[in-house]
C-alpha positions as CSV (number, residue, x, y, z in Angstrom):
1,M,26.3,-70.2,114.8
2,E,26.5,-66.6,114.4
3,E,23.8,-64.7,112.6
4,E,24.8,-62.3,109.9
5,T,23.6,-58.9,110.5
6,Q,22.3,-57.2,107.3
7,S,22.7,-53.5,107.0
8,P,19.6,-51.8,105.9
9,V,19.5,-50.8,102.1
10,V,19.4,-47.1,101.8
11,N,18.1,-45.7,98.4
12,E,20.1,-42.7,97.8
13,S,18.3,-40.3,95.5
14,P,20.0,-37.3,94.1
15,A,19.2,-34.2,95.9
16,P,16.8,-32.0,94.1
17,S,18.5,-29.1,92.2
18,R,17.7,-25.7,93.6
19,D,17.6,-22.3,92.0
20,F,19.5,-19.2,93.0
21,F,17.2,-18.6,95.9
22,G,17.6,-22.1,97.2
23,Q,14.2,-23.2,96.0
24,P,13.9,-26.6,94.3
25,K,13.6,-26.3,90.6
26,P,10.5,-27.8,89.0
27,K,11.0,-31.0,87.1
28,K,11.0,-30.7,83.3
29,S,8.0,-32.3,81.7
30,G,8.4,-34.5,78.6
31,V,6.0,-32.3,76.6
32,A,8.4,-29.4,76.4
33,G,10.5,-30.9,73.5
34,P,7.6,-31.5,71.0
35,L,6.1,-28.1,72.0
36,A,9.4,-26.3,71.1
37,V,9.5,-28.1,67.7
38,V,5.9,-26.9,67.0
39,L,6.8,-23.4,67.9
40,V,9.8,-23.4,65.7
41,L,7.7,-24.7,62.8
42,L,5.1,-22.0,63.4
43,L,7.7,-19.4,63.4
44,L,9.2,-20.7,60.1
45,V,5.8,-20.9,58.5
46,G,4.9,-17.4,59.6
47,G,8.2,-16.0,58.4
48,V,7.8,-17.6,55.0
49,F,4.2,-16.3,54.7
50,F,5.2,-12.8,55.7
51,F,8.1,-12.8,53.2
52,M,5.9,-14.0,50.3
53,K,3.2,-11.4,51.2
54,S,5.7,-8.6,51.3
55,R,7.2,-9.6,48.0
56,S,3.8,-9.8,46.3
57,A,3.0,-6.3,47.6
58,G,6.3,-5.1,46.2
59,D,5.5,-6.6,42.8
60,E,2.1,-5.0,42.7
61,A,3.6,-1.6,43.6
62,N,6.3,-1.9,40.8
63,P,4.7,-4.0,38.1
64,E,7.0,-5.1,35.3
65,P,6.5,-3.3,32.0
66,T,4.6,-5.5,29.5
67,I,6.1,-5.6,26.0
68,Q,3.3,-5.4,23.4
69,E,4.1,-7.3,20.3
70,P,3.4,-5.5,17.1
71,T,0.3,-6.7,15.3
72,I,0.8,-7.5,11.7
73,T,-2.1,-6.8,9.4
74,E,-2.2,-8.4,6.0
75,Q,-3.1,-6.0,3.3
76,T,-5.3,-7.5,0.7
77,S,-5.2,-5.9,-2.7
78,S,-8.5,-4.6,-3.9
79,P,-9.8,-6.1,-7.1
80,S,-9.2,-4.0,-10.3
81,P,-12.3,-2.1,-11.5
82,T,-12.0,-3.8,-14.8
83,S,-11.5,-7.4,-13.5
84,S,-15.2,-8.2,-13.9
85,V,-15.2,-6.9,-17.5
86,N,-14.4,-9.0,-20.6
87,K,-12.1,-6.6,-22.4
88,S,-12.0,-8.7,-25.5
89,E,-15.7,-7.9,-26.0
90,I,-15.1,-4.1,-26.0
91,K,-15.1,-2.9,-29.7
92,I,-12.7,0.0,-30.2
93,K,-12.2,2.1,-33.3
94,V,-8.8,4.0,-33.6
95,L,-8.4,6.6,-36.3
96,N,-5.1,8.3,-37.3
97,G,-5.7,12.1,-36.9
98,T,-2.2,13.4,-37.5
99,G,-1.2,12.0,-40.9
100,T,1.9,10.4,-39.5
101,A,2.1,6.8,-40.6
102,G,1.7,4.1,-37.9
103,E,0.0,6.2,-35.2
104,A,-3.2,4.2,-35.2
105,S,-1.3,0.9,-35.1
106,L,0.8,2.2,-32.2
107,L,-2.3,2.8,-30.1
108,K,-3.8,-0.4,-31.2
109,D,-0.8,-2.4,-29.9
110,K,-1.0,-0.5,-26.5
111,L,-4.7,-1.3,-26.1
112,A,-4.1,-5.0,-27.0
113,A,-1.3,-5.2,-24.4
114,V,-3.9,-4.6,-21.6
115,G,-6.6,-6.9,-23.0
116,Y,-8.5,-4.9,-25.6
117,T,-8.0,-7.1,-28.6
118,D,-11.1,-6.1,-30.7
119,V,-9.6,-2.9,-32.2
120,E,-10.1,-1.6,-35.7
121,S,-7.8,1.1,-37.1
122,G,-8.1,3.6,-40.0
123,N,-7.6,7.2,-40.9
124,A,-9.7,10.2,-39.7
125,S,-11.4,12.6,-42.1
126,R,-8.9,15.3,-40.9
127,Q,-5.2,14.9,-40.4
128,D,-4.5,18.1,-38.3
129,Y,-5.5,16.9,-34.8
130,T,-3.2,18.1,-32.0
131,D,-5.1,16.6,-29.0
132,A,-6.3,13.1,-29.0
133,Q,-10.1,12.7,-29.1
134,V,-12.0,9.9,-27.3
135,S,-15.7,9.1,-26.9
136,F,-17.3,6.3,-25.0
137,G,-20.7,4.5,-25.4
138,S,-23.2,4.8,-22.7
139,D,-22.8,1.1,-21.8
140,V,-19.1,1.2,-21.3
141,A,-18.1,0.6,-17.6
142,Q,-16.5,3.5,-15.7
143,G,-13.4,1.3,-15.0
144,V,-12.9,0.8,-18.7
145,Q,-13.2,4.5,-19.4
146,D,-10.7,5.4,-16.8
147,E,-8.2,2.8,-18.0
148,I,-8.3,3.8,-21.6
149,T,-8.2,7.5,-20.7
150,T,-5.1,6.8,-18.6
151,I,-3.4,5.1,-21.6
152,L,-4.2,8.1,-23.8
153,K,-2.9,10.6,-21.3
154,G,0.3,8.7,-21.0
155,T,0.7,8.7,-24.8
156,Y,-0.4,12.1,-26.2
157,K,0.2,15.7,-25.3
158,G,-3.5,16.3,-24.6
159,V,-6.7,14.3,-24.5
160,K,-10.3,15.6,-25.0
161,E,-13.4,13.5,-24.3
162,T,-16.2,14.0,-26.8
163,S,-19.6,12.5,-27.4
164,G,-20.8,10.3,-30.2
165,V,-19.5,6.9,-31.1
166,S,-19.7,5.3,-34.6
167,S,-22.4,2.6,-34.9
168,G,-21.2,-0.8,-33.9
169,F,-18.4,0.4,-31.6
170,D,-18.1,1.0,-27.8
171,V,-15.1,3.3,-27.9
172,E,-13.8,5.6,-30.6
173,V,-10.3,7.3,-30.5
174,I,-8.7,9.8,-32.9
175,T,-4.9,10.0,-32.3
176,G,-3.2,13.3,-31.6
177,L,0.4,14.5,-31.4
178,R,2.6,12.5,-29.0
179,A,5.2,14.0,-26.7
180,G,8.0,15.4,-28.9
181,Q,6.0,15.4,-32.1
182,T,5.2,18.4,-34.2
183,A,2.3,19.0,-36.6
184,K,2.9,17.8,-40.1
185,P,3.4,20.9,-42.4
186,S,0.7,21.5,-44.9
187,A,1.6,21.7,-48.6
188,S,2.2,25.3,-49.9
189,A,-0.1,26.7,-52.6
190,T,1.5,26.8,-56.2
191,P,0.7,29.8,-58.6
192,T,-2.0,29.0,-61.2
193,G,-0.5,31.1,-64.1
194,T,2.5,33.1,-65.1
195,P,2.1,36.9,-66.0
196,K,2.9,38.0,-69.6
197,P,5.0,41.2,-70.3
198,S,3.0,44.0,-71.9
199,V,4.5,45.6,-75.3
200,S,4.0,49.3,-75.9
201,P,3.7,50.5,-79.6
202,S,6.8,52.4,-81.1
203,P,6.2,56.0,-82.5
204,S,6.2,56.5,-86.3
205,T,7.8,59.5,-88.2
206,S,6.5,61.1,-91.5
207,P,8.8,63.2,-93.9
208,S,8.0,67.0,-94.2
209,A,8.3,68.9,-97.5
210,S,9.1,72.5,-97.6
211,P,7.7,74.5,-100.4
212,H,10.0,76.6,-102.7
């Protein structure tokens, strides 16, 4: 019986690659792949960081203009100087000083329209006033004085402030001529008697006798 001869098994391994100079190239390690990925990530992170930093520096160099919104302040009206005064308790006396009928009632209505309701009217002792006369008591508030004076100046040609108020009153007013008014003419004097003509006596004649 013939024995089979077995040929020896030869493990053929690829020849190692060589470089340009004929030297065998080093084998690649399995760590190179993950290391390359890490380097790429670091480069990306560094690039993003550098870009954001440069942009932030540019924004600081050229800041955007800020638009300031206008502030709105609410104006509160100051209280009137006569708001704390009870005008109905101010006693006023109005006298007609021009002789024109209805002048005292006209001013009385104007004062009542702004709250001065305790007003008494009458006639002054004189009827030839041109400027209105006004006098205030010592206890009358300055705001009341200013308000009444303003009404008078808007009504009459001229206004004079005098002293002395009738007893029992806080304000006394004598009306004057309003804008466009003229003084009332005074009555002309009439003669008290008529002159009588004088009569001169007529001359008398006597006859003359001639002697013969």
